[in-house]
N, C-alpha and C positions, 0 to 999 in steps of 0.2 A: 630390280627385276633381273633375273638371270636368264640369259638366252644361250642356246646352244650355238655352236659355229654355223650350223646349217640354217637356223633361224635368223642369225645375223646376216648371212649371205642373202637370204630371201628378202629381208627388210631393206638392205642396201640396194638390191636390184629393183624392188618396188619404188623406192625413193628416187632412184635414178630415172625410172620410167616415168614418174610423175613430172620430173623436171623436163624430160624430153617431150612429153605431151604438151606441156605449157609452152615450150619453145616452138614446137611445130605449129601450135595453134596461133602463135604470133607471126607465123610465116617465115621463121628462120630455118635454115638448113640445119640438119642434125649432123654432128660429127659421128665418127664410127662407134665410140663407146655408148653414146646416147641412142643410136639406132639399134645397137645390139640389146641394150636394156629394154627398149620399147618392144622389140620383137620377142624377146625372152619373156617379158611380162605377159604379152598377149598369148604366148604358147602355154604358160603356166595357168593363166586364167581359163583358157580353153580346156586344158586337162582337168581342171577343177570342176568345170561345167559338164565334163563327160564327153567332150567332143574329140 
Protein backbone atom coordinates (compact mmCIF):
# COMPACT_ATOMS: atom_id res chain seq x y z
CA UNK A 1 0.00 0.00 0.00
CA UNK A 2 1.38 3.37 -1.03
CA UNK A 3 0.68 6.27 1.31
CA UNK A 4 1.44 9.91 0.72
CA UNK A 5 3.59 11.70 3.31
CA UNK A 6 0.47 13.49 4.58
CA UNK A 7 -1.38 10.18 5.04
CA UNK A 8 1.64 8.73 6.85
CA UNK A 9 1.69 11.72 9.21
CA UNK A 10 -2.01 11.36 9.98
CA UNK A 11 -1.63 7.62 10.59
CA UNK A 12 1.33 8.16 12.92
CA UNK A 13 -0.55 10.87 14.80
CA UNK A 14 -3.62 8.67 15.20
CA UNK A 15 -1.50 5.75 16.41
CA UNK A 16 0.26 7.95 18.96
CA UNK A 17 -3.13 9.24 20.13
CA UNK A 18 -4.38 5.68 20.65
CA UNK A 19 -1.33 4.89 22.79
CA UNK A 20 -1.89 8.10 24.76
CA UNK A 21 -5.57 7.28 25.34
CA UNK A 22 -4.68 3.83 26.66
CA UNK A 23 -2.04 5.22 29.00
CA UNK A 24 -4.39 7.94 30.24
CA UNK A 25 -7.11 5.34 30.86
CA UNK A 26 -4.65 3.39 33.03
CA UNK A 27 -4.14 6.52 35.12
CA UNK A 28 -0.66 7.37 33.88
CA UNK A 29 0.45 10.92 33.25
CA UNK A 30 1.08 11.72 29.60
CA UNK A 31 4.36 13.14 28.41
CA UNK A 32 4.43 16.13 26.07
CA UNK A 33 4.40 14.22 22.72
CA UNK A 34 1.55 12.00 23.92
CA UNK A 35 -0.48 14.99 25.09
CA UNK A 36 0.09 16.79 21.78
CA UNK A 37 -0.95 13.68 19.83
CA UNK A 38 -4.11 13.29 21.91
CA UNK A 39 -5.10 16.94 21.52
CA UNK A 40 -4.29 16.97 17.80
CA UNK A 41 -6.32 13.83 17.16
CA UNK A 42 -9.28 15.35 19.01
CA UNK A 43 -9.02 18.50 16.89
CA UNK A 44 -8.82 16.51 13.65
CA UNK A 45 -11.82 14.39 14.63
CA UNK A 46 -13.77 17.51 15.56
CA UNK A 47 -12.95 19.08 12.20
CA UNK A 48 -14.04 15.92 10.45
CA UNK A 49 -17.34 16.01 12.37
CA UNK A 50 -17.87 19.62 11.29
CA UNK A 51 -17.31 21.25 14.68
